[in-house]
N, C-alpha and C positions, 0 to 999 in steps of 0.2 A: 504494500500500500504506500503510495506516495503522499507525503504531507505537504500541503500547499504552503504552510508557514515557512518551510525550508526554502521556498522560492522567493520569498520577500527579501529585498535588500533593505535592511533596517536603516542604513544611512540615508535612505530616501524619505524618511518620515521625521519631521521635527516641527509639529504644529500643536497648538492647544494652549490652554492656560495653565494646566496642572500636569496632566499626563496623557499619553496616548498608548494604551495597552495593545499589544499585538498578541491575540489569543486565538488559538485554533478552536473552531466551534465543534466541540465534542462533549459527551456526557461528563467526563472527568473534569474538564475545565469549567463547565457550567456549575458543577458541584463546588469546585474550588473557589469560584467567584463569590459564593455565599459567605465564605469565611475570610475574605481579603482584609477586612477591617478588624479581625479578631486575632491577628498574629501578634504574639508577644515579642516584638522586636527588641525591647529593652533586655529581656532575659537572654535572647540570642546574643546581643552585644556583650552582655556581662560574661557569658560563657566563652566568647571568642577573644576577649581582650583583658589584660590585667589593668589597663587604664580605665578611667571612667569617661567615655565620650558623652557629649551632650547633644541634644537636638541642634541641628545646624540652621543658621539663618542664611547660609549660602544656597543658591539655587541648583548647584550641581551635585550636592551630596545631602544625605539625610542626617548624618551625625559627624561631629568633629571634636577634637580636643583643643581646638583654637591654637594649635601650634603647627603640627605637620601631619596629622592623621585626618584623612577625608574618607568617610565611609558611606557607601551607597548600598541600598538593599533592593533586591529584585525577587519578587514572587512570580511575576510574569515579566515578559519583555516589555519595556517601556521605551518607545522610540524617542520621546522627548528627553527623557533622562539620559539615554545613551548619547544623544547629540550634545547635551550640556557637559557630560563627562569628557567626551572627545575634545570639545572646545577648550575645557579647562586644561587638559593634558597637553594640547597643542600650544597653549599660551604659557604654560608653566612646565617646561621640559624637565626640571629637576625635582618636581613634586610627583607624588604617587597617589593613586586612588585605590582604596580597598573596596572590593565588591563582595557582598555576602549574598549567596544565591544557592540554588540547588545545582547538582552536577549537570543536569540537563540544560539549565539556563546558561551555565558556565560555558558549555560546549558551543552554544550559539553566540554568546557575548565575546568569546575569544576572537571571533572573526572580525568583530567591530572594534573592540578595545583590547588589543593584544598586550599592551604594556601595563595593564592594571594588575593588581595583586588580588587573587581570588581566594575566598574562604567558602568552601562548600558545606552546606548544612542541610539536614533533613527538616525543612521548615514545617512540614506537616506535624511534627512532634511538638511544635510550639504554638499550635492553634488551640484557642479556647473554644471548642465547638459547643459546649453547653454553657450558654450565657442566659441568665434569667433577668428579665427586665420587668420591674414592678412599677405599676402606675400609682 
């Protein structure tokens, strides 16, 4: 089976106000979309780093230590975020970007951002699927 998402050139997408997710339309991804806002990124960050990064005010990364650590997270491919990271690395040749993602996403991102540092994580283990909301 050929996956159409593999034919997309991610560098050709860079529009939107916040993010442009590239998601193959299948049952698994539709199920994953339900939990996109329930990922415990702070727990993932704490497990990956001995430093304590903070939410970033920069538009090219999600977390930073305000010195030299720039961390971006990917649950899905986000064409707008990819473009911002590529632009940052082009303009700052001596800086590095850390990307936290699954092994599958890493394989696709390596084609677009080969000079980033990747940390692969099983993100599904960090999803709070049972969330009770009380009125």
